[in-house]
C-alpha positions in Angstrom: 25.4 -26.6 -6.5 24.1 -23.3 -5.1 25.5 -21.3 -8.1 24.0 -23.8 -10.6 20.6 -23.3 -9.0 21.0 -19.6 -9.3 21.8 -19.9 -13.1 18.8 -22.2 -13.6 16.5 -19.7 -11.8 17.8 -16.8 -13.9 17.3 -18.7 -17.1 13.8 -19.7 -16.2 13.0 -16.1 -15.2 14.3 -14.7 -18.5 12.4 -17.2 -20.6 9.1 -16.5 -19.0 9.3 -12.8 -18.5 10.7 -11.5 -21.8 7.3 -10.2 -23.1 5.0 -7.6 -21.6 1.9 -9.6 -20.8 -0.8 -8.0 -18.6 0.8 -7.9 -15.2 -0.2 -10.4 -12.6 -2.1 -8.6 -9.9 -4.0 -6.4 -12.4 -7.8 -6.2 -12.7 -9.0 -8.5 -15.5 -10.7 -6.6 -18.3 -14.3 -7.8 -18.7 -15.6 -9.2 -21.9 -18.7 -10.7 -23.5 -17.9 -13.2 -26.2 -19.7 -16.0 -28.1 -18.2 -19.5 -28.5 -18.2 -21.6 -31.7 -21.4 -23.3 -30.5 -23.3 -20.0 -30.2 -23.1 -19.8 -26.3 -22.4 -16.4 -24.8 -19.9 -15.9 -22.0 -19.4 -12.8 -19.8 -16.3 -13.0 -17.6 -17.7 -10.9 -14.8 -20.9 -12.9 -14.6 -18.8 -16.0 -13.7 -16.7 -14.1 -11.2 -19.8 -12.6 -9.6 -21.0 -16.1 -9.0 -17.9 -16.6 -6.9 -16.1 -18.9 -9.4 -12.5 -18.5 -10.6 -12.0 -18.6 -14.3 -9.1 -20.1 -16.3 -8.5 -18.2 -19.5 -6.5 -20.2 -22.1 -5.3 -17.8 -24.8 -4.1 -20.1 -27.7 -3.9 -20.5 -31.4 -4.9 -23.6 -33.3 -1.5 -23.7 -35.1 0.6 -23.4 -31.9 2.6 -26.6 -31.2 2.9 -26.0 -27.4 -0.8 -25.2 -27.3 -1.6 -28.6 -28.9 0.7 -30.4 -26.5 -0.8 -28.8 -23.4 -4.4 -29.1 -24.5 -4.9 -32.6 -23.1 -3.5 -31.5 -19.7 -6.0 -28.7 -19.5 -8.8 -31.0 -20.6 -8.0 -33.4 -17.8 -8.2 -30.5 -15.3 -11.5 -29.4 -16.8 -12.9 -32.9 -16.3 -12.0 -32.6 -12.6 -13.0 -29.0 -11.9 -15.6 -28.3 -14.6 -19.3 -29.3 -14.7 -18.4 -33.0 -15.0 -16.3 -32.7 -11.8 -16.9 -30.5 -8.8 -18.0 -27.5 -11.0 -15.7 -25.1 -9.0 -13.8 -23.5 -11.9 -14.8 -22.1 -15.3 -12.6 -22.9 -18.3 -12.6 -20.7 -21.5 -10.4 -21.2 -24.5 -9.8 -18.0 -26.5 -8.4 -18.4 -30.0 -6.3 -15.2 -30.5 -5.5 -15.3 -34.3 -8.0 -13.3 -36.3 -7.5 -15.3 -39.4 -8.6 -18.6 -37.8 -12.0 -19.9 -38.9 -14.5 -21.8 -36.8 -13.7 -24.9 -39.0 -10.0 -24.6 -37.9 -11.2 -24.6 -34.3 -12.8 -28.0 -35.0 -9.9 -29.5 -36.9 -6.7 -27.9 -37.8 -4.3 -29.9 -40.0 -5.5 -33.1 -38.4 -5.5 -31.9 -34.8 -9.1 -32.2 -33.7 -9.4 -29.3 -31.3 -13.1 -29.8 -30.6 -12.5 -33.5 -29.7 -9.5 -32.7 -27.5 -11.2 -29.8 -25.6 -14.7 -30.1 -24.3 -14.7 -26.7 -22.6 -15.9 -23.7 -24.6 -13.7 -22.6 -27.6 -14.2 -18.9 -28.5 -12.9 -18.0 -31.9 -14.2 -14.4 -32.4 -12.3 -12.8 -29.6 -12.3 -9.2 -31.0 -9.9 -7.0 -29.1 -9.7 -9.1 -25.9 -6.2 -10.6 -26.7 -4.9 -7.0 -27.1 -6.6 -5.9 -23.9 -4.7 -8.7 -22.2 -1.5 -7.8 -24.1 -1.2 -11.4 -25.4 2.1 -11.8 -27.2 2.8 -15.6 -27.0 0.9 -18.8 -26.8 -0.4 -20.4 -24.8 -0.9 -17.7 -22.3 -2.9 -19.0 -19.4 -4.4 -16.8 -16.7 -6.3 -17.6 -13.6 -8.8 -14.9 -12.7 -10.1 -15.0 -9.1 -13.6 -13.8 -8.1 -12.1 -10.5 -6.9 -11.1 -10.0 -10.6 -7.4 -10.2 -9.9 -5.5 -12.0 -12.6 -2.3 -14.2 -12.4 -0.4 -15.7 -15.3 0.1 -19.4 -14.2 1.8 -20.9 -17.2 1.3 -24.4 -18.5 0.1 -26.0 -15.3 -1.7 -29.2 -14.6 -4.9 -29.8 -12.6 -3.2 -30.2 -9.3 -1.3 -26.9 -9.7 -4.5 -25.2 -10.7 -6.3 -26.5 -7.6 -3.4 -25.4 -5.4 -3.4 -21.9 -6.9 -7.2 -21.5 -6.4 -7.0 -22.8 -2.8 -4.1 -20.3 -2.0 -5.3 -17.3 -3.9 -9.0 -17.4 -4.9 -11.4 -16.8 -2.0 -14.8 -18.0 -2.9 -18.1 -16.8 -1.4 -19.4 -19.6 0.8 -21.5 -17.9 3.5 -24.1 -15.2 3.8 -22.1 -13.1 6.2 -18.3 -13.4 6.2 -16.1 -10.4 6.8 -12.3 -11.2 6.8 -9.3 -9.4 8.1 -7.2 -9.7 5.0 -4.1 -7.9 6.5 -2.9 -6.1 9.6 0.1 -3.8 9.2 1.8 -2.2 12.2 3.6 0.6 10.2 6.0 1.2 13.0 8.8 3.9 13.1 11.3 3.3 15.9 12.6 6.8 15.3 9.4 8.3 16.5 8.1 5.5 18.8 4.8 5.7 16.9 2.8 3.0 15.1 0.2 4.0 12.5 -1.5 0.6 12.0 -3.8 -0.2 9.1 -6.3 -3.1 8.5 -7.5 -4.4 5.2 -11.1 -5.8 5.4 -12.6 -8.1 2.7 -16.2 -9.1 2.4 -16.4 -12.8 1.5 -20.1 -13.1 2.2 -23.2 -12.8 0.1 -24.5 -9.9 2.1 -23.0 -6.4 2.4 -21.5 -5.1 5.6 -22.5 -1.6 6.8 -20.2 0.3 9.2 -18.3 -2.7 10.5 -16.4 -2.4 13.8 -12.9 -3.5 14.6 -11.5 -4.1 18.1 -7.8 -3.4 18.5 -5.6 -5.0 21.2 -2.1 -4.1 22.2 -0.4 -6.8 24.3 -3.8 -8.3 25.0 -5.4 -5.0 26.3 -8.2 -3.5 24.3 -7.0 0.0 23.2 -9.6 0.9 20.6 -12.9 0.0 19.0 -13.1 1.7 15.6 -16.1 1.8 13.2 -15.4 2.1 9.5 -18.0 4.2 7.9 -19.3 2.8 4.7 -20.8 -0.2 2.9 -18.6 -3.2 1.9 -20.1 -5.3 -0.8 -19.4 -8.9 -1.8 -15.6 -9.4 -2.6 -14.8 -5.8 -2.0 -11.9 -4.7 0.1 -11.1 -1.5 2.0 -8.1 -0.3 4.0 -9.0 1.1 7.4 -6.5 3.4 9.2 -6.5 2.7 13.0 -5.6 5.4 15.5 -1.9 5.9 15.9 -0.2 4.2 18.9 2.2 6.6 20.6 4.7 6.5 23.5 5.6 2.9 22.9 8.4 1.5 25.1 11.3 -0.4 23.5 10.8 -4.0 22.6 8.3 -6.3 20.9 4.6 -5.8 21.3 1.7 -7.9 20.0 -0.9 -6.0 18.0 -4.2 -7.7 17.2 -7.3 -6.7 15.3 -10.6 -8.5 15.8 -14.0 -8.4 14.1 -17.2 -10.3 15.0 -20.8 -10.9 14.2 -20.4 -13.1 11.1 -20.8 -16.7 10.1 -17.1 -17.6 9.7 -14.9 -17.2 12.8 -11.5 -18.5 11.7 -10.7 -15.3 9.6 -11.9 -12.7 12.1 -8.6 -12.1 13.9 -5.1 -11.1 12.8 -2.0 -10.4 14.8 1.4 -8.9 14.1 4.5 -8.0 16.0 5.1 -4.3 16.6 8.8 -3.6 17.4 10.3 -0.4 18.8 14.1 -0.5 18.7 15.5 2.0 21.2 18.8 2.2 23.0 19.4 4.3 26.0 23.2 4.5 25.6 25.4 5.4 22.6 27.7 2.4 22.8 26.2 -0.3 20.5 27.6 -3.7 19.5 26.9 -5.6 16.3 27.4 -9.3 16.2 27.1 -11.3 13.0 27.2 -15.1 12.8 27.9 -15.9 9.1 26.5 -18.8 7.1 28.2 -21.2 4.7 28.6 -18.5 2.1 30.1 -15.4 4.0 31.1 -13.5 0.9 27.4 -12.9 0.1 26.8 -10.8 3.2 27.3 -7.1 3.5 25.9 -4.4 5.8 25.7 -0.7 6.4 24.8 1.6 9.3 23.3 4.9 8.1 22.5 8.1 10.1 19.3 10.2 9.8 20.9 12.0 6.7 21.3 8.6 5.0 25.1 8.9 5.3 27.0 5.6 5.8 28.8 5.8 9.1 29.9 2.1 9.4 29.9 -0.8 6.9 31.2 -4.3 6.4 31.6 -6.8 3.5 34.1 -9.2 1.9 33.9 -11.9 4.6 35.6 -15.2 3.8 35.4 -17.6 6.8 32.2 -19.7 6.7 30.2 -19.9 9.9 32.5 -17.5 11.7 31.5 -14.6 14.0 32.1 -10.9 13.4 31.8 -8.3 16.1 31.8 -4.5 15.6 31.5 -1.8 18.2 29.9 1.6 17.5 29.9 4.9 19.4 26.9 6.7 18.2 25.3 10.1 18.8 22.5 10.6 21.3 19.0 11.7 20.2 19.7 10.4 16.7 17.9 8.0 14.4 19.9 5.2 12.6 19.1 2.6 10.0 20.9 -0.8 9.9 20.8 -2.5 6.5 22.0 -6.0 5.8 22.0 -7.8 2.4 22.6 -11.2 0.8 23.4 -11.3 -2.9 21.9 -14.7 -3.4 18.6 -14.0 -1.6 18.5 -16.6 1.2 19.8 -14.5 4.1 22.2 -16.1 6.6 19.6 -18.5 8.0 18.4 -21.1 7.6 19.1 -22.9 4.3 22.9 -22.8 4.1 23.8 -22.4 7.8 22.3 -21.0 11.0 23.6 -17.4 10.8 22.2 -14.4 12.6 22.8 -10.8 13.4 22.2 -8.7 16.5 22.6 -5.1 17.6 22.7 -4.8 21.4 23.8 -2.9 24.5 23.4 -3.7 28.1 19.6 -3.3 28.2 18.2 -4.0 24.7 18.9 -6.1 21.6 17.2 -6.9 18.3 18.3 -8.9 15.3 17.4 -11.5 12.7 18.8 -13.7 9.9 16.1 -15.1 7.7 15.7 -12.0 5.6 16.0 -13.1 1.9 17.9 -10.5 -0.1 18.0 -8.1 2.8 16.2 -5.9 5.3 16.5 -2.4 6.8 15.7 -1.7 10.5 15.7 1.7 12.1 16.5 2.4 15.8 16.8 5.4 18.0 19.5 6.5 20.5 17.9 8.3 23.5 14.5 9.1 25.0 11.7 9.0 22.4 9.2 10.7 24.8 11.0 14.0 24.1 9.9 13.7 20.4 6.2 13.8 21.0 4.5 16.4 18.9 2.8 18.9 21.2 3.0 22.1 19.2 3.7 23.7 15.8 5.4 27.0 15.1 3.8 29.0 12.3 6.0 31.6 10.6 4.2 34.5 8.8 5.8 37.0 6.4 5.0 40.6 6.3 1.9 41.3 4.1 -0.6 38.8 2.9 -0.1 35.0 3.2 -2.0 31.8 4.0 -1.4 29.5 7.0 -2.7 26.3 8.4 -1.9 24.0 11.3 -1.7 20.3 11.9 -2.5 20.7 15.6 -5.8 20.5 17.4 -5.4 23.5 19.7 -6.1 23.2 23.4 -8.2 26.4 23.0 -9.4 26.5 19.3 -10.8 30.0 19.5 -9.0 31.8 16.6 -8.4 34.9 18.7 -6.8 32.8 21.4 -4.6 30.9 18.9 -3.1 34.0 17.4 -3.1 36.1 20.5 0.7 36.2 20.9 0.9 38.3 17.7 -2.5 40.0 17.7 -0.8 43.4 17.6 1.0 42.4 14.4 -2.1 41.3 12.5 -4.2 43.6 10.4 -6.9 41.1 9.4 -7.4 37.3 8.9 -10.1 35.6 6.9 -11.4 32.1 6.3 -12.5 30.8 2.9 -16.0 32.1 3.4 -14.7 35.6 3.9 -15.5 35.8 7.6 -12.9 38.0 9.3 -10.9 38.4 12.5 -10.2 42.1 13.2 -8.0 42.5 16.2 -8.1 46.3 16.2 -11.9 46.0 16.7 -11.7 43.0 19.0 -14.0 41.1 16.5 -13.7 37.4 15.8 -16.0 36.5 13.0 -14.1 33.3 12.2 -14.9 31.6 15.6 -12.8 28.4 16.1 -9.9 27.4 14.0 -10.8 24.3 11.9 -8.5 21.4 11.2 -9.5 21.2 7.5 -9.1 24.9 6.7 -6.3 27.3 5.9 -6.6 31.0 6.5 -5.6 34.2 4.7 -3.8 36.6 7.0 -2.2 40.0 6.7 0.7 40.8 9.0 2.4 44.1 9.6 5.9 42.5 10.0 7.5 39.1 9.9 6.3 37.2 13.0 5.5 33.8 14.4 3.3 32.0 16.9 2.9 28.4 18.2 -0.2 26.2 18.2 -0.2 23.8 21.2 -2.4 20.8 21.5 -2.8 17.3 19.9 -1.3 16.4 16.6 -3.8 15.6 13.8 -2.6 12.5 12.0 -3.1 13.1 8.2 -4.5 9.8 7.2 -7.2 10.0 9.9 -8.4 13.5 9.1 -9.9 13.7 5.6 -10.6 17.1 4.2 -14.1 17.6 2.8 -13.8 20.1 -0.1 -16.8 22.1 -1.4 -17.4 22.6 -5.1 -15.7 25.8 -6.0 -13.0 27.6 -4.0 -11.6 26.3 -0.7 -8.6 27.2 1.5 -7.2 24.0 2.9 -4.8 22.9 5.6 -1.7 20.7 5.1 -1.5 18.1 7.9 1.7 16.2 7.1 5.0 16.8 8.9 7.1 16.8 5.7 6.7 18.6 2.4 5.3 16.6 -0.6 4.9 17.4 -4.4 1.7 19.2 -5.1 0.9 17.1 -8.2 1.3 13.8 -6.3 -0.8 14.9 -3.3 -3.7 15.8 -5.6 -3.2 12.9 -8.0 -6.4 11.1 -7.0 -8.6 14.1 -7.4 -6.9 14.9 -10.7 -7.5 11.3 -11.9 -11.2 11.7 -11.1 -11.3 15.1 -13.0 -12.4 16.9 -9.9 -9.5 19.3 -9.5 -9.3 22.7 -11.4 -6.4 24.6 -9.8 -4.3 24.9 -6.6 -2.6 28.2 -5.6 -0.2 29.1 -2.9 0.1 32.5 -1.1 2.5 33.8 -3.7 0.1 33.2 -6.6 2.1 30.2 -7.9 -0.3 27.6 -9.3 -0.6 23.9 -10.0 -2.6 23.4 -13.2 -3.5 19.8 -13.6 -5.0 20.2 -17.1 -1.6 21.5 -18.3 0.4 19.1 -16.1 2.1 22.2 -14.7 3.3 22.4 -11.1 4.4 25.9 -10.4 4.0 25.4 -6.6 6.5 22.6 -6.2 5.9 21.1 -2.7 3.2 21.6 -0.2 4.8 22.9 3.0 3.7 22.3 6.6 2.3 25.5 8.2 1.1 26.9 4.8 -2.5 27.1 3.6 -3.5 26.6 -0.1 -6.4 27.7 -2.3 -8.0 24.8 -4.1 -10.8 25.0 -6.7 -12.8 21.9 -7.5 -15.6 21.3 -9.9 -17.6 19.1 -7.4 -17.6 18.3 -3.7 -14.9 15.7 -2.9 -12.6 14.5 -0.2 -8.8 14.8 0.1 -7.0 12.3 2.3 -3.3 12.8 2.9 -0.9 9.8 3.2 0.5 8.8 6.6 3.8 10.4 7.5 5.3 6.9 7.2 4.4 6.8 3.5 6.0 8.6 0.6 4.2 10.2 -2.4 5.6 8.5 -5.4 
């Protein structure tokens, strides 16, 4: 029976996803069109009123379109102007050769009698903008302009979709926490949480504040600087949470001062998986279909050190013992080929990794999950300094640390006798031979040109500057910038947003290698921690690096 359901699922998926329709989750292209009765319809006008819109792309000669038309008409009577007037319905005839007369009666099928909602015949390039390749194609467009292809559904399904997905403006002031993500890395003991805010009110919100609680204790009140208009969303990076102890923690975000209280709080579990000893035990309780389960244990180099598969005894237990390395990060990966985990549809299976003082596990994981954990004391991994290596001659450097003493002369004092000159992007200089510091304090957003007499190095001690929380404000023209991430990243991907906005002219490293966006040429390769980079823009703009937990892709 389980295999039969899988085949039916695959057959349904293939039949409904063969063609490249405009992807669900995309922003709906706007249009202004006139129906066969002479009435004008602009999609975004309806959406800005807070109403979802059903777009019925059809052709008059399409048999399935004719068959489904009465179902859509019944839904229109319930949710259109004759009903609760909560949803807008538009029929868009996608065949250019169709006449208005055909939209009234085609071969005896009286379209204008079957459908009482607007029929638009002259649809111009709208069907091609939506990549319509088969009929009927039925989209729901929510007031936030996000589209979803819903298929040939009835009124109840349409209403259920709108209730679940289309948030409608109902109050003057309604700010919602749309999502709270912990973004936790057990291998660093650091959480870099983010909150997504959405304005569901008629009024704009200016500089909204968010209270953040860890295990019911207030740890931060952060103010997002900006204006959030109706149905707009924004992602807010909260301050990193460091030195977390092993186990599960409750992270909450709270907003206030609006008319709707039930969407002002969101909570999530923040888990730090840390073992103090190297002897770890894995226990798996299998489900009714044990052959579907497989697992791997990988080290920090993504090498498989242990694995298991090919199980045959339903509802049996498997136990494995590992002797792992101290001060090392590991990733446990468990998979199910059918996609229902080992709990709780076909059995009550589970997995657990444990030692004498800590355990974590799961079972209801669908196709699979990956969980990282650390062996040893995470406090030794706290970032308190950065070593900067300088080659002989000219180079550029930057730091991701906020120095305890930011005075430039103090920061480079260990190698002052090896420095000829250092300059910032304005040309202000540090001249150690003359005891002159024209640069002043070292600045987090800036890189510096420096000329050393020999290869040398120095360390910057202080507090780590998390990249997603420290945007770089670039002036129009030349800048020398810092690189704040812990790992290297491709230059073209780091600057992709500025390139998309046509603000970036060129990026150069200290060897003269260049990234030329207009030529799609990346001669630099990766941006490297500790290095500084020259950047030329054609207007003032802002560069925000991704969190260290995210990858540039």
